[in-house]
C-alpha positions as CSV (number, residue, x, y, z in Angstrom):
1,S,-18.8,-37.0,-14.0
2,A,-15.1,-36.6,-13.4
3,S,-14.7,-33.5,-15.5
4,S,-17.1,-31.4,-13.5
5,L,-15.3,-32.5,-10.3
6,T,-11.9,-31.3,-11.5
7,I,-13.5,-27.9,-12.4
8,S,-15.0,-27.4,-9.0
9,C,-11.8,-28.5,-7.4
10,L,-9.7,-26.2,-9.5
11,H,-12.1,-23.4,-8.8
12,S,-11.9,-23.9,-5.0
13,S,-8.1,-23.9,-5.0
14,K,-8.1,-20.8,-7.1
15,M,-10.6,-19.2,-4.8
16,S,-8.6,-20.0,-1.7
17,E,-5.6,-18.2,-3.3
18,V,-7.8,-15.2,-4.0
19,E,-9.3,-15.4,-0.5
20,N,-5.8,-15.5,0.9
21,A,-4.9,-12.3,-0.9
22,F,-8.2,-10.8,0.2
23,R,-7.4,-11.6,3.8
24,K,-3.9,-10.2,3.6
25,F,-5.2,-6.9,2.1
26,A,-8.1,-6.9,4.6
27,V,-5.9,-6.8,7.6
28,Y,-3.4,-4.5,6.1
29,G,-2.7,-1.5,8.3
30,D,-5.3,-2.7,10.8
31,T,-4.0,-5.2,13.4
32,S,-7.4,-5.6,14.9
33,A,-9.0,-6.6,11.6
34,S,-10.2,-10.2,11.4
35,G,-9.5,-10.5,7.7
36,N,-13.1,-11.4,7.0
37,D,-14.0,-8.0,5.7
38,M,-12.2,-5.2,3.9
39,T,-12.4,-1.4,4.1
40,G,-12.8,0.7,1.0
41,K,-9.3,2.0,1.5
42,N,-7.8,-1.5,1.5
43,F,-10.1,-2.6,-1.4
44,S,-8.7,0.3,-3.4
45,K,-5.2,-0.6,-2.4
46,M,-5.7,-4.2,-3.4
47,C,-7.2,-3.2,-6.8
48,K,-4.2,-0.8,-7.4
49,E,-1.5,-3.2,-6.4
50,C,-2.9,-6.3,-8.1
51,G,-3.4,-4.3,-11.4
52,V,-7.2,-4.5,-11.3
53,M,-7.2,-0.7,-11.4
54,D,-5.1,0.1,-14.4
55,G,-6.1,3.8,-14.6
56,K,-7.6,3.4,-18.0
57,A,-10.3,0.8,-18.2
58,V,-10.7,0.8,-14.4
59,T,-10.0,3.9,-12.4
60,S,-10.1,4.6,-8.7
61,T,-13.6,6.1,-9.2
62,D,-14.8,2.9,-10.7
63,V,-13.4,1.0,-7.8
64,D,-15.0,3.3,-5.2
65,I,-18.4,3.1,-7.0
66,V,-18.3,-0.7,-7.1
67,F,-17.3,-0.9,-3.5
68,N,-20.2,1.2,-2.4
69,K,-22.5,-0.7,-4.7
70,V,-21.7,-4.2,-3.3
71,K,-21.3,-3.4,0.4
72,T,-24.2,-3.7,2.8
73,K,-26.0,-0.5,3.4
74,G,-24.5,1.3,6.4
75,A,-21.5,-1.0,6.5
76,R,-18.0,0.3,6.1
77,T,-16.5,-2.9,4.8
78,I,-17.2,-5.7,2.4
79,T,-17.1,-9.4,3.0
80,F,-15.3,-11.9,0.7
81,A,-18.6,-12.7,-1.0
82,E,-19.3,-9.0,-1.7
83,F,-15.7,-8.8,-2.9
84,Q,-16.4,-11.5,-5.4
85,Q,-19.4,-9.6,-6.5
86,A,-17.3,-6.5,-6.9
87,M,-14.8,-8.5,-9.1
88,K,-17.7,-9.6,-11.3
89,E,-18.7,-5.9,-11.7
90,L,-15.2,-4.8,-12.5
91,C,-13.9,-7.7,-14.6
92,G,-16.2,-6.7,-17.5
93,K,-14.6,-3.3,-17.6
94,R,-11.1,-4.5,-17.1
95,F,-11.2,-7.3,-19.6
96,K,-13.5,-6.0,-22.4
97,G,-14.3,-8.6,-25.0
98,K,-13.8,-11.6,-22.8
99,S,-16.8,-13.7,-21.6
100,P,-17.9,-12.9,-18.1
101,E,-16.4,-16.2,-16.9
102,E,-13.0,-15.6,-18.7
103,A,-12.9,-12.0,-17.5
104,L,-13.5,-13.1,-13.9
105,Q,-10.8,-15.8,-14.1
106,A,-8.4,-13.3,-15.5
107,M,-9.3,-10.9,-12.7
108,Y,-8.6,-13.6,-10.1
109,G,-5.4,-14.4,-11.9
110,L,-4.2,-10.8,-11.1
111,I,-5.1,-11.2,-7.5
112,E,-4.1,-14.7,-6.4
113,G,-1.0,-15.1,-4.4
114,K,-0.6,-11.3,-4.0
115,E,0.0,-9.5,-0.7
116,P,0.2,-5.8,0.2
117,G,3.4,-4.1,-0.7
118,S,4.8,-7.0,-2.8
119,V,3.9,-5.5,-6.1
120,G,6.4,-6.0,-8.8
121,A,8.9,-6.8,-6.1
122,T,10.4,-10.1,-4.9
123,K,10.2,-11.1,-1.3
124,A,14.0,-10.4,-0.9
125,T,13.6,-6.7,-1.2
126,K,12.3,-6.5,2.3
127,V,15.8,-7.4,3.6
128,G,17.5,-4.6,1.7
129,G,15.2,-1.9,3.1
130,V,18.0,-0.2,4.9
131,E,20.1,0.4,1.8
132,R,17.7,3.0,0.6
133,L,18.0,4.8,3.9
134,T,21.7,4.9,4.0
135,D,22.3,5.7,0.3
136,T,23.3,9.3,0.6
137,S,23.0,10.0,-3.1
138,K,19.2,9.8,-2.7
139,Y,19.2,12.4,0.0
140,T,17.7,15.7,-0.9
141,G,17.5,19.2,0.6
142,S,19.3,20.0,3.7
143,H,20.3,16.4,4.4
144,K,22.3,16.4,1.2
145,E,24.6,19.1,2.5
146,R,25.6,17.0,5.5
147,F,27.6,14.5,3.4
148,D,30.5,14.9,1.1
149,E,30.7,13.0,-2.2
150,S,32.1,9.8,-0.6
151,G,29.1,9.7,1.7
152,K,31.1,10.7,4.8
153,G,29.2,12.9,7.2
154,K,30.6,16.5,7.4
155,G,29.5,16.9,10.9
156,L,28.5,20.4,11.9
157,A,30.2,21.9,8.8
158,G,27.4,20.5,6.6
159,R,24.7,22.1,8.6
160,Q,24.2,25.7,7.4
161,D,22.4,26.8,10.5
162,L,25.3,26.7,13.0
163,T,23.9,27.9,16.3
164,D,25.5,30.3,18.6
165,N,26.6,28.2,21.6
166,S,25.7,30.7,24.3
167,G,23.7,28.0,25.9
168,Y,20.5,29.8,25.4
169,V,17.6,28.5,23.3
170,G,17.3,30.5,20.1
171,A,13.9,32.1,20.9
172,Y,14.6,32.6,24.5
173,K,13.6,36.2,25.2
174,G,15.6,36.7,28.4
175,A,19.1,35.9,27.0
176,G,21.6,37.9,29.0
177,T,19.1,39.0,31.7
178,Y,19.8,36.2,34.2
179,D,22.3,38.1,36.4
180,Q,20.3,41.3,36.8
181,T,17.4,39.7,38.6
182,H,19.4,37.6,41.1
């Protein structure tokens, strides 16, 4: 019948979105990764960033336990199929009171279209990454001393530890002994 066809079709497009996210997180921080399997570290990151792990219903401990439960014995990573199994395990905790199917759909809803580091942020923020680095009001500690209010550098004056410019390295034991020996 036509209705069952649309469901499976919808399901597969939803799954490819989820699988996309899975692959992006799977290769995160590991350029040699194929994207077919995911480490516990990245699984945890994904759960955190997608909001699967909310710190209340689902904690990092839950995520670790489920990861170890679904992965193949002796393996360090999980496949996408095992990942789906993990989501089934976690969705009941995360969405209490929903049917397993609804909970799972809600779970995948959190994940689809996500990628590492893009949480709660639009793509455009990547461009402005430098602003944070050059905003001197955010500087702390000794770096703060090196700029005046307007953000102009104070040069040496802002560095407390002005060195003596005798040309010798601070910890050099033989300062001043050069002439005697030659």
